[in-house]
Phi, psi and omega in degrees: 000143177284150189276359173237156174251081179259002183083345180253133161262131187292328193220354186240159163063194175306334183286005180296334182280344191300320183294317177298323183290323186293311181313311186290316180298327184289305177310306177302315183280338164295315182291319172307300190291334175291316178302315181298319178298318181293327182275313198238322192228086189303327184303319180299317182291320178298327183285329184288316182288355163286320186264346181233140174284088186309325183273337184247351172086019179253153172283124177234009168192154174279202182285112179286358181272347175243143185279062180228156171208178187223145183251125187234139179234133176247163187204141174217300185257324192241149178220022186297340174265359184314291192294334176293310177303313180305317182291307182303313177307315180287330178290321186268355174067031182243130175278155184232166170231141191231120180249126185225134178292159170309329181298326183289318188282333178286334188287113185294337176294337184269339182318306177305321187288317184291322178298324173295311179301313181296318182295325178290347172093019179277166173278125176242119186231203184253149182225024188083155179284305182262015180052063181289149166267114187278333188215159180292144184298322183262318177256090189296323182282352175275103182285148173246006180222152172277170173288329169301309178302321179296310182291323182293320182289314185290327175296319174301325178297308187286335171302317182294325177293331177300329177297336177262015179075019181260120185265164178297327182290339183267350179226067187288347182257138186242128179250120186283156179295150181065357185054045185222135189196175167217185186295333176293325175294324177295311180296316182301313187293326175286333177287344182263007177084026181230165179244132183277138174227161179211169178281158182280121176296149178137328179245177173252029183298317180296350179265021178292351184270348187291153188233155181307138181106330176293141180293332177267014189301136180230127174293162182285337184285319177300317181295314182305300180305324185289326180291313184296317181295316173305313181296326177278331192255358184236136189309321186266358183055234175260014183303128177067025182281135164256101198263119183242140174215191189238145187290337184205160175212162188308153183290343178289348171268099186267348180266088183274124187293324183298346171295344183251007184304312181296315175303319188291317184296314174306313182294317180301327176292322180295328176282351176101013183275138176261151182239128177237155177288146185318311184286335173280320185296315184270354192286319180301134175307135184293149179284000000 
């Protein structure tokens, strides 16, 4: 039995179609509402651009009218925080979403962790096979991969996921490597039958991978404080946030942010936030 009662089961019974249904509702709702916003109601368009990267086509936030958020963790090379994160989520009865590269799924040392996360009922999805950089850092419209390379790599990622019993229809959301993409990647993702997503901007949670010596190095205290500051200074707080961090980081980073995960969850609960599994969180049809 899963440790949280979301009404959605990750791998068993008739609820195996729930993520796909959620994906279809989102796609249809976005298309209809975005067209309406363009033609008749600019306010709708403005609201959708909070929740969607309207220029590049990724979902970047959930419903800002509800005090709910979702925790997302990505992984490619490192998994040193895996068991700690899993234990904290289980103890706090909080669902998470884990996006792993094919490199991560192939690593035999990580197999028990992946199996445990699936068994616990978390969302487990794709992060590309080889953790490719899709487009130039400075010229975002300049692709570094072809469509064929992109699709071949993504297919390989899902082939690795099938080894753990994860079917494509159970994992319809795709989080790109480096959290970096452009409109071509969004279109190719949709053509593959998936919805591109990214983290909600505003905090520094995604910088927990940085190590001393990097120009953008962020201490865990700074990261933690950025989340608290955003929550207090914005009218919608962290409503609808896709809060991303990493399941592991390079050994050069001794100040591990995942060691503060339980403290963060407890603080967010005190502020009245609910935690939802990603596919449930993004499932309701957009207004």
